[in-house]
VEXMAR-753272 format. One record per residue: residue in one letter; x negated, y negated, z negated of N, C-alpha, C, O in turn; residue number from 1. Coordinates in nm, 4 decimals. Last residue first. Layout:
BEGIN
{"a" {X Y Z} {X Y Z} {X Y Z} {X Y Z} NUM}
...
END
This chain:
BEGIN
{"n" {-14.4357 -20.8539 -9.8542} {-14.4535 -20.8903 -9.6938} {-14.3924 -20.7866 -9.6048} {-14.3974 -20.7995 -9.4825} 140}
{"l" {-14.1918 -20.8747 -10.1504} {-14.2841 -20.7892 -10.0392} {-14.2738 -20.8383 -9.8914} {-14.1733 -20.8590 -9.8234} 139}
{"a" {-14.0796 -21.0153 -10.2689} {-14.1847 -21.0394 -10.3015} {-14.3202 -20.9730 -10.1999} {-14.4402 -20.9912 -10.1795} 138}
{"w" {-13.7700 -20.9041 -10.2506} {-13.8016 -21.0364 -10.2126} {-13.9542 -21.0538 -10.1848} {-13.9767 -21.1079 -10.0766} 137}
{"p" {-13.8281 -20.6394 -10.3467} {-13.8462 -20.6196 -10.2513} {-13.8315 -20.7892 -10.1550} {-13.8652 -20.8040 -10.0375} 136}
{"n" {-14.0020 -20.5582 -10.6658} {-13.9031 -20.6947 -10.6243} {-13.9617 -20.6835 -10.4543} {-14.0783 -20.7040 -10.4204} 135}
{"v" {-13.9713 -20.2871 -10.8827} {-13.9954 -20.3365 -10.7275} {-13.9234 -20.4726 -10.6882} {-13.8011 -20.4849 -10.6824} 134}
{"l" {-14.0652 -20.1566 -11.1722} {-13.9974 -20.2438 -11.1074} {-14.0645 -20.2639 -10.9772} {-14.1863 -20.2595 -10.9603} 133}
{"e" {-14.0185 -19.9236 -11.4755} {-14.0844 -19.9773 -11.3412} {-13.9801 -20.0413 -11.2650} {-13.8595 -20.0171 -11.2679} 132}
{"v" {-13.9447 -20.0009 -11.8259} {-13.8919 -19.9713 -11.6916} {-13.9998 -20.0048 -11.5264} {-14.0376 -20.1174 -11.4942} 131}
{"g" {-13.9315 -20.1507 -12.0376} {-14.0625 -20.0249 -12.0161} {-13.9902 -19.9727 -11.9218} {-13.9667 -19.8556 -11.9516} 130}
{"m" {-13.9010 -20.3999 -12.1096} {-13.8036 -20.2635 -12.1129} {-13.8733 -20.1372 -12.0777} {-13.8348 -20.0259 -12.1133} 129}
{"g" {-14.0175 -20.6307 -12.0582} {-14.0488 -20.5574 -12.1847} {-13.9581 -20.4537 -12.2213} {-13.9360 -20.4196 -12.3374} 128}
{"q" {-13.8471 -20.7761 -11.8052} {-13.9639 -20.7335 -11.8814} {-13.9544 -20.7200 -12.0460} {-13.8945 -20.7896 -12.1279} 127}
{"f" {-13.5778 -20.8143 -11.6796} {-13.6300 -20.6428 -11.7089} {-13.7631 -20.6094 -11.7936} {-13.7986 -20.5004 -11.8384} 126}
{"d" {-13.5574 -21.0389 -11.5891} {-13.4712 -20.9766 -11.6632} {-13.5229 -20.8795 -11.7154} {-13.4961 -20.8687 -11.8350} 125}
{"r" {-13.7919 -21.0915 -11.4028} {-13.7986 -21.1168 -11.5266} {-13.7292 -21.0686 -11.6077} {-13.7837 -21.0372 -11.7135} 124}
{"v" {-13.7253 -20.9678 -11.1867} {-13.7917 -20.8597 -11.2488} {-13.8226 -20.9435 -11.4051} {-13.8650 -20.8834 -11.5038} 123}
{"n" {-13.4662 -20.9881 -10.9672} {-13.5063 -21.0707 -11.1087} {-13.5857 -21.0088 -11.2203} {-13.5362 -20.9938 -11.3320} 122}
{"r" {-13.4447 -20.8599 -10.7605} {-13.5090 -20.9931 -10.7511} {-13.5756 -21.0635 -10.8414} {-13.6692 -21.1435 -10.8394} 121}
{"t" {-13.5326 -20.5139 -10.7905} {-13.4239 -20.5970 -10.8153} {-13.5291 -20.7768 -10.7731} {-13.6512 -20.7899 -10.7640} 120}
{"a" {-13.5224 -20.1592 -10.8213} {-13.5561 -20.2609 -10.7690} {-13.4650 -20.3846 -10.7463} {-13.3520 -20.3766 -10.6982} 119}
{"v" {-13.6535 -19.9616 -11.0800} {-13.5258 -20.0514 -11.0711} {-13.5812 -20.1625 -10.9342} {-13.6754 -20.2390 -10.9548} 118}
{"i" {-13.7014 -19.6137 -11.0831} {-13.7361 -19.7320 -11.0541} {-13.6351 -19.8239 -11.0286} {-13.5351 -19.7897 -10.9654} 117}
{"f" {-13.6480 -19.3564 -11.3133} {-13.6285 -19.4140 -11.1659} {-13.6995 -19.5579 -11.2183} {-13.7353 -19.5985 -11.3288} 116}
{"g" {-13.6098 -19.1590 -11.5362} {-13.7392 -19.2000 -11.4586} {-13.7247 -19.2244 -11.3543} {-13.7690 -19.1475 -11.2690} 115}
{"h" {-13.3217 -19.1525 -11.6776} {-13.3598 -19.0573 -11.4928} {-13.4886 -19.0732 -11.4284} {-13.5116 -19.0330 -11.3143} 114}
{"t" {-13.3521 -19.3236 -11.8353} {-13.3194 -19.2162 -11.8632} {-13.3588 -19.0966 -11.7383} {-13.4131 -18.9862 -11.7368} 113}
{"k" {-13.4472 -19.5660 -11.7353} {-13.5020 -19.4924 -11.7696} {-13.5045 -19.3340 -11.8453} {-13.5943 -19.2618 -11.8885} 112}
{"a" {-13.1894 -19.6468 -11.5904} {-13.3133 -19.5827 -11.5304} {-13.4285 -19.5255 -11.5838} {-13.5043 -19.4531 -11.5194} 111}
{"i" {-13.0444 -19.6754 -11.8201} {-12.9941 -19.5841 -11.7363} {-13.1173 -19.5213 -11.6454} {-13.1435 -19.4024 -11.6273} 110}
{"a" {-13.1764 -19.9373 -11.9432} {-13.1568 -19.7883 -11.9772} {-13.0971 -19.6350 -11.8949} {-13.1175 -19.5174 -11.9250} 109}
{"a" {-13.1587 -20.0719 -11.6965} {-13.2499 -20.0335 -11.7891} {-13.2609 -19.9024 -11.8181} {-13.3135 -19.8033 -11.7675} 108}
{"i" {-12.9056 -20.1008 -11.7042} {-12.9536 -20.0794 -11.5919} {-13.1059 -19.9770 -11.6166} {-13.1423 -19.8667 -11.5757} 107}
{"a" {-12.8470 -20.1947 -11.9744} {-12.7868 -20.1024 -11.9314} {-12.8473 -20.0106 -11.7987} {-12.8402 -19.8881 -11.7890} 106}
{"c" {-12.9997 -20.4529 -11.9190} {-13.0428 -20.3823 -12.0444} {-12.9683 -20.2235 -11.9842} {-13.0501 -20.1379 -11.9504} 105}
{"d" {-12.8459 -20.6097 -11.7556} {-12.9470 -20.5561 -11.7236} {-13.0187 -20.5014 -11.8500} {-13.1357 -20.5395 -11.8492} 104}
{"a" {-12.6147 -20.6186 -11.9143} {-12.6060 -20.5599 -11.7812} {-12.7232 -20.4847 -11.7445} {-12.7324 -20.3658 -11.7141} 103}
{"f" {-12.6549 -20.7949 -12.1268} {-12.5980 -20.6033 -12.1686} {-12.6424 -20.5546 -12.0564} {-12.7102 -20.4521 -12.0640} 102}
{"g" {-12.9785 -20.9754 -12.1200} {-12.8223 -20.9425 -12.1040} {-12.7482 -20.7922 -12.1224} {-12.8140 -20.6884 -12.1293} 101}
{"v" {-13.2432 -21.0640 -12.3098} {-13.1909 -20.9917 -12.2058} {-13.0275 -20.9731 -12.2302} {-12.9708 -20.9599 -12.3387} 100}
{"a" {-13.4802 -21.2560 -12.3548} {-13.3183 -21.2699 -12.4348} {-13.2144 -21.2206 -12.3431} {-13.1214 -21.2888 -12.2998} 99}
{"n" {-13.7706 -21.1772 -12.4385} {-13.6769 -21.1843 -12.3537} {-13.5183 -21.1625 -12.3916} {-13.4624 -21.0672 -12.4459} 98}
{"g" {-13.9517 -21.1762 -12.6324} {-13.9324 -21.2988 -12.6011} {-13.7999 -21.2869 -12.4846} {-13.7394 -21.3890 -12.4517} 97}
{"q" {-14.0488 -20.9467 -12.6577} {-14.1384 -20.9997 -12.5553} {-14.0894 -21.1631 -12.5420} {-14.1466 -21.2511 -12.4777} 96}
{"a" {-13.8889 -20.8145 -12.8225} {-14.0091 -20.8167 -12.9064} {-14.1166 -20.9114 -12.7852} {-14.2333 -20.9407 -12.8113} 95}
{"q" {-13.6611 -20.7547 -12.6347} {-13.6673 -20.8766 -12.7468} {-13.7969 -20.9461 -12.8171} {-13.8160 -21.0622 -12.8533} 94}
{"a" {-13.7693 -20.5717 -12.5066} {-13.7595 -20.6960 -12.4779} {-13.7359 -20.8090 -12.5137} {-13.7624 -20.9206 -12.4692} 93}
{"g" {-13.7558 -20.3696 -12.7032} {-13.8715 -20.4454 -12.6472} {-13.8735 -20.4949 -12.5648} {-13.9806 -20.4893 -12.5044} 92}
{"a" {-13.4519 -20.3773 -12.8267} {-13.5846 -20.4199 -12.8800} {-13.7253 -20.4465 -12.8117} {-13.8012 -20.5326 -12.8561} 91}
{"l" {-13.3576 -20.2891 -12.5668} {-13.3388 -20.4152 -12.5886} {-13.4434 -20.4640 -12.7323} {-13.5003 -20.5732 -12.7353} 90}
{"c" {-13.4819 -20.0276 -12.5176} {-13.4952 -20.1182 -12.4077} {-13.4783 -20.2494 -12.4551} {-13.5548 -20.3360 -12.4126} 89}
{"a" {-13.3788 -19.9027 -12.7511} {-13.5251 -19.9307 -12.7360} {-13.5420 -20.0108 -12.6091} {-13.6494 -20.0710 -12.6102} 88}
{"a" {-13.1370 -19.8918 -12.6487} {-13.2037 -19.9720 -12.8147} {-13.2858 -20.0166 -12.8201} {-13.3127 -20.1276 -12.8659} 87}
{"f" {-13.1272 -19.7510 -12.5068} {-13.0653 -19.8765 -12.4386} {-13.1048 -19.9672 -12.5574} {-13.1034 -20.0903 -12.5580} 86}
{"c" {-13.1163 -19.4702 -12.5232} {-13.2234 -19.5653 -12.4693} {-13.2216 -19.7182 -12.4734} {-13.3168 -19.7896 -12.4420} 85}
{"q" {-12.8723 -19.4162 -12.6246} {-12.9789 -19.4146 -12.7073} {-13.1092 -19.4705 -12.6194} {-13.2030 -19.5153 -12.6853} 84}
{"a" {-12.7107 -19.4766 -12.3852} {-12.7065 -19.5431 -12.4871} {-12.8138 -19.5774 -12.5755} {-12.8534 -19.6894 -12.6077} 83}
{"a" {-12.8092 -19.2613 -12.2054} {-12.8424 -19.3822 -12.1864} {-12.8241 -19.5155 -12.2686} {-12.8814 -19.6228 -12.2494} 82}
{"r" {-12.7081 -19.0643 -12.3456} {-12.8276 -19.0628 -12.3312} {-12.8924 -19.1987 -12.3121} {-12.9902 -19.2441 -12.3715} 81}
{"a" {-12.4152 -19.1254 -12.3300} {-12.5035 -19.0953 -12.4430} {-12.6256 -19.1400 -12.4370} {-12.6642 -19.2365 -12.5030} 80}
{"n" {-12.3821 -19.3375 -12.0280} {-12.3630 -19.2104 -12.0893} {-12.4164 -19.2218 -12.2187} {-12.4721 -19.3296 -12.2396} 79}
{"f" {-12.3472 -19.4890 -11.7272} {-12.3926 -19.5067 -11.8987} {-12.3308 -19.4227 -11.9565} {-12.2086 -19.4239 -11.9418} 78}
{"n" {-12.4227 -19.3149 -11.4014} {-12.3309 -19.3753 -11.5320} {-12.4032 -19.3742 -11.6635} {-12.4880 -19.2944 -11.7036} 77}
{"l" {-12.4862 -19.3710 -11.0641} {-12.5325 -19.3118 -11.2445} {-12.4189 -19.3924 -11.3487} {-12.3612 -19.5012 -11.3505} 76}
{"i" {-12.3986 -19.3049 -10.8103} {-12.3551 -19.3771 -10.8825} {-12.3802 -19.3073 -11.0350} {-12.3153 -19.2223 -11.0960} 75}
{"r" {-12.3966 -19.1192 -10.5648} {-12.5128 -19.1665 -10.6243} {-12.5039 -19.2745 -10.7222} {-12.6032 -19.3472 -10.7262} 74}
{"n" {-12.2112 -19.0378 -10.4099} {-12.2408 -18.9339 -10.5284} {-12.3405 -18.9639 -10.5315} {-12.4231 -18.8757 -10.5083} 73}
{"e" {-12.1214 -19.3082 -10.3226} {-12.0006 -19.1946 -10.3608} {-12.0549 -19.1384 -10.4439} {-12.0084 -19.1450 -10.5577} 72}
{"f" {-12.2566 -19.4969 -10.1251} {-12.2882 -19.4781 -10.2934} {-12.2209 -19.3451 -10.3581} {-12.2821 -19.2861 -10.4471} 71}
{"l" {-12.1208 -19.5477 -9.9549} {-12.2179 -19.5039 -9.9443} {-12.2890 -19.4690 -10.0272} {-12.3919 -19.4058 -10.0032} 70}
{"a" {-11.8612 -19.6132 -10.0521} {-11.8447 -19.4997 -9.9594} {-11.9739 -19.4631 -9.9441} {-11.9845 -19.3435 -9.9169} 69}
{"s" {-11.8832 -19.8510 -10.1896} {-11.8556 -19.7938 -10.2627} {-11.8881 -19.5914 -10.1759} {-11.9225 -19.4879 -10.2330} 68}
{"v" {-12.0190 -20.0113 -9.9985} {-12.0861 -19.9969 -10.0749} {-12.0209 -19.8634 -10.1783} {-12.0985 -19.7872 -10.2358} 67}
{"q" {-11.8288 -20.0092 -9.7624} {-11.9657 -19.9874 -9.7211} {-11.9972 -19.9604 -9.8686} {-12.0077 -19.8378 -9.8729} 66}
{"n" {-11.5440 -20.0014 -9.8251} {-11.6120 -19.9297 -9.7176} {-11.7512 -19.8945 -9.7009} {-11.7950 -19.7925 -9.6476} 65}
{"a" {-11.5311 -20.1786 -10.0776} {-11.4584 -20.0500 -10.0574} {-11.5241 -19.9495 -9.9199} {-11.5444 -19.8290 -9.9351} 64}
{"l" {-11.7070 -20.4162 -9.9904} {-11.7472 -20.3204 -10.0928} {-11.6496 -20.1647 -10.0986} {-11.7027 -20.0562 -10.1221} 63}
{"a" {-11.5911 -20.4897 -9.7984} {-11.7113 -20.4570 -9.7973} {-11.7389 -20.3430 -9.8749} {-11.7755 -20.2281 -9.8500} 62}
{"q" {-11.3466 -20.5660 -9.8976} {-11.3859 -20.4604 -9.7745} {-11.4813 -20.4174 -9.7637} {-11.4908 -20.3027 -9.7200} 61}
{"a" {-11.4198 -20.7937 -10.0659} {-11.3523 -20.6245 -10.1204} {-11.3793 -20.5475 -10.0441} {-11.4372 -20.4459 -10.0827} 60}
{"l" {-11.5421 -20.9514 -9.8789} {-11.6414 -20.8823 -9.9726} {-11.5542 -20.7903 -9.9905} {-11.5850 -20.6832 -9.9382} 59}
{"a" {-11.3090 -20.9906 -9.7515} {-11.4454 -20.9165 -9.6287} {-11.5180 -20.8821 -9.7476} {-11.5711 -20.7715 -9.7373} 58}
{"d" {-11.1517 -21.1399 -9.9580} {-11.1115 -21.0082 -9.8759} {-11.2319 -20.9537 -9.8063} {-11.2363 -20.8316 -9.8207} 57}
{"r" {-11.3304 -21.3572 -9.9867} {-11.3170 -21.2738 -10.1114} {-11.2711 -21.1470 -10.0384} {-11.3420 -21.0471 -10.0507} 56}
{"r" {-11.3221 -21.5130 -9.7478} {-11.4430 -21.4705 -9.7903} {-11.4207 -21.3320 -9.9316} {-11.4962 -21.2367 -9.9509} 55}
{"k" {-11.0281 -21.5540 -9.7353} {-11.1135 -21.4784 -9.6298} {-11.2242 -21.4439 -9.6763} {-11.2493 -21.3256 -9.6533} 54}
{"g" {-10.8795 -21.5804 -10.0461} {-10.9443 -21.6011 -9.9358} {-10.9856 -21.5049 -9.8619} {-10.9874 -21.3871 -9.8977} 53}
{"q" {-10.8857 -21.6713 -10.4289} {-10.8251 -21.5784 -10.3081} {-10.8995 -21.6651 -10.1705} {-10.9562 -21.7741 -10.1778} 52}
{"p" {-11.1849 -21.7054 -10.5699} {-11.0790 -21.7543 -10.5414} {-11.0394 -21.6686 -10.4242} {-11.1139 -21.6110 -10.3450} 51}
{"m" {-11.3576 -21.4060 -10.7376} {-11.3386 -21.5330 -10.6471} {-11.2172 -21.5895 -10.6334} {-11.1256 -21.5263 -10.6859} 50}
{"t" {-11.3354 -21.2166 -10.9221} {-11.3190 -21.3663 -11.0014} {-11.3366 -21.5157 -10.9052} {-11.3360 -21.6358 -10.9323} 49}
{"e" {-11.3630 -20.9991 -10.7801} {-11.1748 -21.0546 -10.8510} {-11.1709 -21.1568 -10.8907} {-11.0664 -21.2191 -10.9099} 48}
{"v" {-11.6005 -21.0485 -10.6941} {-11.5087 -21.0241 -10.5912} {-11.3657 -21.0428 -10.6785} {-11.2702 -21.1027 -10.6292} 47}
{"g" {-11.7381 -20.9802 -10.9510} {-11.7728 -21.0939 -10.8620} {-11.6693 -21.1011 -10.7889} {-11.6124 -21.2032 -10.8276} 46}
{"a" {-11.6276 -20.7037 -11.0369} {-11.5756 -20.8395 -11.1282} {-11.5898 -20.9413 -11.0383} {-11.4895 -21.0099 -11.0184} 45}
{"l" {-11.7759 -20.5556 -10.8512} {-11.6402 -20.5430 -10.8497} {-11.5515 -20.6864 -10.9061} {-11.4591 -20.7493 -10.8546} 44}
{"l" {-11.9940 -20.5629 -10.9366} {-11.9831 -20.6343 -10.7863} {-11.8407 -20.6295 -10.8174} {-11.7878 -20.7390 -10.7986} 43}
{"e" {-12.0259 -20.4964 -11.2351} {-12.0580 -20.6179 -11.1817} {-12.0197 -20.6925 -10.9986} {-12.0189 -20.8079 -10.9558} 42}
{"a" {-11.9306 -20.2289 -11.1539} {-11.8318 -20.3303 -11.2565} {-11.9073 -20.4727 -11.2078} {-11.8408 -20.5539 -11.1435} 41}
{"l" {-12.1400 -20.1505 -10.9997} {-12.0258 -20.1408 -10.9474} {-11.9436 -20.2227 -11.0427} {-11.8736 -20.3024 -10.9802} 40}
{"n" {-12.3818 -20.1860 -11.2131} {-12.3919 -20.2489 -11.0785} {-12.2626 -20.2422 -10.9940} {-12.2603 -20.3281 -10.9058} 39}
{"i" {-12.2245 -19.9568 -11.3978} {-12.2910 -20.1321 -11.4343} {-12.2967 -20.1812 -11.3088} {-12.1898 -20.2357 -11.2813} 38}
{"s" {-12.2957 -19.7345 -11.2796} {-12.1565 -19.8100 -11.3088} {-12.1183 -19.9228 -11.3521} {-12.0082 -19.9777 -11.3479} 37}
{"t" {-12.5695 -19.8071 -11.0638} {-12.4893 -19.7640 -11.1703} {-12.3440 -19.8203 -11.1755} {-12.2903 -19.9097 -11.1102} 36}
{"i" {-12.6799 -19.6554 -10.7604} {-12.6615 -19.7676 -10.8222} {-12.6096 -19.7138 -10.9540} {-12.6013 -19.5918 -10.9683} 35}
{"f" {-12.9906 -19.5397 -10.5744} {-12.8865 -19.4881 -10.6387} {-12.8602 -19.6658 -10.6741} {-12.9335 -19.7620 -10.6508} 34}
{"l" {-13.1867 -19.3812 -10.3055} {-13.1089 -19.4869 -10.3414} {-12.9886 -19.4814 -10.4437} {-12.8874 -19.4224 -10.4060} 33}
{"t" {-13.2912 -19.1607 -10.1481} {-13.3345 -19.2088 -10.2833} {-13.2809 -19.3456 -10.3769} {-13.3252 -19.3913 -10.4823} 32}
{"a" {-13.0739 -19.0974 -9.9441} {-13.1221 -19.0480 -10.0290} {-13.1765 -19.0364 -10.1703} {-13.1472 -18.9632 -10.2648} 31}
{"p" {-13.2241 -19.3362 -9.7656} {-13.0976 -19.3084 -9.8482} {-13.0621 -19.2440 -9.9472} {-13.0181 -19.3036 -10.0455} 30}
{"e" {-13.5075 -19.3867 -9.7657} {-13.4673 -19.3104 -9.7669} {-13.3338 -19.2947 -9.8670} {-13.3272 -19.2603 -9.9850} 29}
{"q" {-13.6296 -19.7635 -9.6752} {-13.6206 -19.6360 -9.7665} {-13.5199 -19.5306 -9.7423} {-13.4211 -19.5797 -9.6877} 28}
{"a" {-13.5926 -19.9130 -9.4957} {-13.7192 -19.8119 -9.4653} {-13.7347 -19.7243 -9.5766} {-13.8187 -19.6349 -9.5870} 27}
{"n" {-13.4176 -20.0634 -9.5263} {-13.3803 -19.9560 -9.3850} {-13.5116 -19.8947 -9.4047} {-13.5430 -19.8143 -9.3170} 26}
{"l" {-13.4552 -20.1878 -9.7355} {-13.3690 -20.1155 -9.7522} {-13.3730 -19.9644 -9.5942} {-13.3459 -19.8452 -9.5798} 25}
{"w" {-13.6880 -20.3848 -9.6027} {-13.7136 -20.2815 -9.7047} {-13.6329 -20.1793 -9.7346} {-13.6878 -20.0729 -9.7631} 24}
{"h" {-13.5074 -20.5236 -9.4160} {-13.6081 -20.4165 -9.3568} {-13.6495 -20.3376 -9.4586} {-13.6566 -20.2174 -9.4328} 23}
{"v" {-13.3577 -20.6586 -9.6075} {-13.3123 -20.6039 -9.5099} {-13.4176 -20.4967 -9.4631} {-13.3914 -20.3782 -9.4835} 22}
{"v" {-13.5898 -20.8181 -9.7329} {-13.5250 -20.7170 -9.8055} {-13.4169 -20.6366 -9.7307} {-13.3788 -20.5372 -9.7926} 21}
{"g" {-13.6690 -20.9839 -9.5139} {-13.7887 -20.8778 -9.5670} {-13.6491 -20.7911 -9.6478} {-13.6207 -20.6844 -9.5935} 20}
{"p" {-13.4582 -21.1069 -9.4535} {-13.4962 -21.0149 -9.3491} {-13.5484 -20.9371 -9.4058} {-13.5179 -20.8190 -9.3891} 19}
{"h" {-13.1781 -21.1815 -9.6412} {-13.3165 -21.2123 -9.6386} {-13.4002 -21.0891 -9.5461} {-13.3922 -20.9743 -9.5899} 18}
{"p" {-12.8485 -21.2586 -9.4779} {-12.9464 -21.1669 -9.5718} {-13.0927 -21.2313 -9.5566} {-13.1187 -21.3181 -9.4733} 17}
{"l" {-12.6356 -21.4182 -9.3979} {-12.7866 -21.4488 -9.3717} {-12.8551 -21.3769 -9.4635} {-12.9299 -21.4413 -9.5370} 16}
{"p" {-12.3656 -21.3972 -9.5551} {-12.3848 -21.3884 -9.3782} {-12.5146 -21.4015 -9.3074} {-12.5211 -21.3988 -9.1845} 15}
{"k" {-12.4409 -21.0722 -9.7566} {-12.4410 -21.1974 -9.6980} {-12.4178 -21.2433 -9.5738} {-12.4364 -21.1689 -9.4775} 14}
{"l" {-12.4861 -20.8201 -9.7759} {-12.3326 -20.8599 -9.7429} {-12.3362 -21.0089 -9.7416} {-12.2297 -21.0683 -9.7248} 13}
{"p" {-12.7173 -20.7450 -9.8443} {-12.7108 -20.7309 -9.7270} {-12.5292 -20.7760 -9.6895} {-12.4733 -20.7561 -9.5817} 12}
{"e" {-12.7304 -20.8340 -10.1360} {-12.7892 -20.9202 -10.0632} {-12.7552 -20.8871 -9.9041} {-12.7606 -20.9833 -9.8274} 11}
{"s" {-12.5963 -20.6596 -10.3220} {-12.5119 -20.7667 -10.2650} {-12.5686 -20.8557 -10.1323} {-12.5012 -20.9211 -10.0527} 10}
{"v" {-12.7904 -20.5004 -10.4014} {-12.6756 -20.4490 -10.3390} {-12.5866 -20.5592 -10.2773} {-12.5103 -20.5340 -10.1840} 9}
{"l" {-12.9635 -20.6799 -10.5297} {-12.9913 -20.6212 -10.3981} {-12.8737 -20.5255 -10.3260} {-12.8781 -20.4886 -10.2086} 8}
{"n" {-12.8124 -20.7323 -10.7453} {-12.8367 -20.8765 -10.6496} {-12.9193 -20.7843 -10.5133} {-12.9259 -20.8383 -10.4029} 7}
{"t" {-12.8002 -20.5251 -10.8897} {-12.6780 -20.5945 -10.8039} {-12.6945 -20.6609 -10.7284} {-12.6169 -20.6746 -10.6338} 6}
{"d" {-13.0791 -20.2724 -10.8189} {-13.0036 -20.3779 -10.9176} {-12.8699 -20.4833 -10.8146} {-12.8673 -20.4978 -10.6924} 5}
{"l" {-13.0914 -19.9449 -10.7265} {-13.0978 -20.1160 -10.6807} {-12.9969 -20.1859 -10.7725} {-12.8775 -20.1645 -10.7931} 4}
{"i" {-13.3073 -19.7462 -10.8206} {-13.1792 -19.7736 -10.8891} {-13.2017 -19.9223 -10.8150} {-13.2973 -19.9973 -10.8349} 3}
{"i" {-13.4581 -19.4557 -10.6720} {-13.4637 -19.6089 -10.7005} {-13.3058 -19.6584 -10.7220} {-13.2087 -19.6192 -10.6574} 2}
{"m" {-13.7035 -19.1988 -10.6819} {-13.5798 -19.2337 -10.6950} {-13.5730 -19.4269 -10.7382} {-13.6498 -19.4967 -10.8044} 1}
END
């Protein structure tokens, strides 16, 4: 099972998405792909902070009709188990000199509590947290 980082969820919504990433996503069994409540919050906040206009409207529509609908029953929440794991993820990252942000640490904690892989372009952001990673941008 794989948790998609926010950059991976948003990639197909771009006017010219990375073809390798689109290929990788299409090769995955949809039932094995998950997002987190943290990703959803980041995506919603990204749309809300955009200037008014057609691009914002299109992304809001895509988020509502594609992302939310596609992952409706596969959105993992940051719960008490993840909160406990968060501390270990944060300490591990900091021990390796990684100044990790809350969102990445929370996503890693959710992944660890479920035993899932995190798919991301930003593998460096997750270093030291003890979570398995895959970078679809780096695959052939």
